[in-house]
C-alpha positions as CSV (number, residue, x, y, z in Angstrom):
1,X,25.3,-1.8,-8.2
2,X,23.0,-4.0,-10.6
3,X,24.1,-7.0,-8.6
4,X,23.0,-5.9,-5.4
5,X,19.6,-4.8,-6.6
6,X,19.1,-8.1,-8.0
7,X,20.0,-9.8,-5.2
8,X,17.6,-7.6,-2.9
9,X,14.9,-8.3,-4.9
10,X,15.3,-11.9,-5.0
11,X,15.5,-12.1,-1.3
12,X,12.4,-9.9,-1.1
13,X,10.5,-12.5,-3.1
14,X,11.9,-15.0,-1.1
15,X,10.4,-13.4,2.4
16,X,7.2,-12.5,0.6
17,X,6.6,-16.3,-0.7
18,X,7.2,-17.8,2.8
19,X,5.0,-14.9,4.5
20,X,2.1,-15.3,2.3
21,X,-0.2,-12.9,1.4
22,X,-1.5,-11.7,4.6
23,X,0.7,-8.8,4.9
24,X,0.2,-7.5,1.4
25,X,-3.7,-7.6,1.8
26,X,-3.4,-6.1,5.0
27,X,-1.3,-3.4,3.4
28,X,-3.8,-2.8,0.8
29,X,-6.9,-2.8,3.2
30,X,-5.3,0.0,5.3
31,X,-4.5,2.1,2.2
32,X,-7.6,1.6,0.8
33,X,-9.6,2.7,3.8
34,X,-7.4,5.7,4.3
35,X,-7.7,6.6,0.6
36,X,-11.7,6.2,0.9
37,X,-11.6,8.8,4.3
38,X,-9.2,11.1,2.4
39,X,-11.8,11.4,-0.8
40,X,-14.8,11.6,1.4
41,X,-13.1,14.4,3.1
42,X,-12.1,16.0,0.1
43,X,-15.7,15.8,-1.7
44,X,-17.5,16.6,1.6
45,X,-15.6,19.9,2.4
46,X,-16.7,21.5,-0.8
47,X,-20.3,21.4,0.3
48,X,-19.5,23.8,3.3
49,X,-18.1,26.3,1.1
50,X,-20.7,28.5,-0.9
């Protein structure tokens, strides 16, 4: 099992090297925007309650 995970990790690293940082940057930006929206909703929902 350990050999399979090491092989998978090496293949993932090679695939990421070929694709560049474009996909990673896209995922980070999407997660950041969704996180900001959820944080704003959570903080602003407290103002409606009295």
